[in-house]
N, C-alpha and C positions, 0 to 999 in steps of 0.2 A: 200276532200279526207281524210278519217280517217286513223288511224294508222295501222289497219289490212290490208287495201288496199295497203299501202306503203310496208308492209312486203311481200305481195303477189307479188308486182311488183319487189321487190329486188330479191326474189326467182326465178322469171321468167328470169330476166336479168342474174342471176348467171348461170342458166341452159343454156341459150343461149351462154354465154361465154364459158362454158365448152364444148358445142357442137362445137363452132368455133375452139377451141383449138384442140379438137379431130380430126376435119376435116383437119386442117392444118398439124397435125402430120401424118395423114393418107397418105398423099402424099409421104412421105418418106418410109413408111412401107406398106406392103400389108395387108389390113384388109378385113375380110369377111363382106358382106353386112348384115344389120340388118334384122332379120327375121320379118315377119308380126306379129307374136305373141309378139315379144319384142316391136315392134312399138305400138301395141295396149296396152301393159302394160304401156309403157311410157305415152301414152295419158290418161290412167286412173289415173295415179299418178298426172299428170298435172291438170286434172279435179278435183281431190281431193284437190290440193292446191288452185285452184280457188274458189271452193265451200267450203272453210274451215270454213266460218262463221257458217254454219249449220253443227255442229259437227258430227251428225250421217251420213249425206251425204258425207262430206269430208273424214271421216275415212273409210266409206264403199268403196268409190271409190279408195282410196289409198290401202286399203286391197285387193281389186280385182286386182289392178295393180301389187302389190307385188306377189300375188298368181300366176298370169299369167307369171311374170318374173321367178319365181321359176320353174314353169312347163316348160318354154322354156329352162332354164339351164339344167334341167333333161333330156329333149328330146335331146338337143345338146350333152350332155355327153354320152348318150346311142348310138348316131349315130357314135361316134368315135370308 
């Protein structure tokens, strides 16, 4: 296992830890469910991290994920 694979593994573990913390805190507060568009954005960002060795592919996937997240934020703000 080379150094870049270790960084990817650390990033995935950190994201999972954040997800667990959010889920544990959500039991005390009422949270809205994640929208399908936000889930898709999260998946694109994770795919970008996983395919980070190919810079053009990794950055493209992350960019798509961020763009989808921004679109979801705008749609949620207009719905209120």
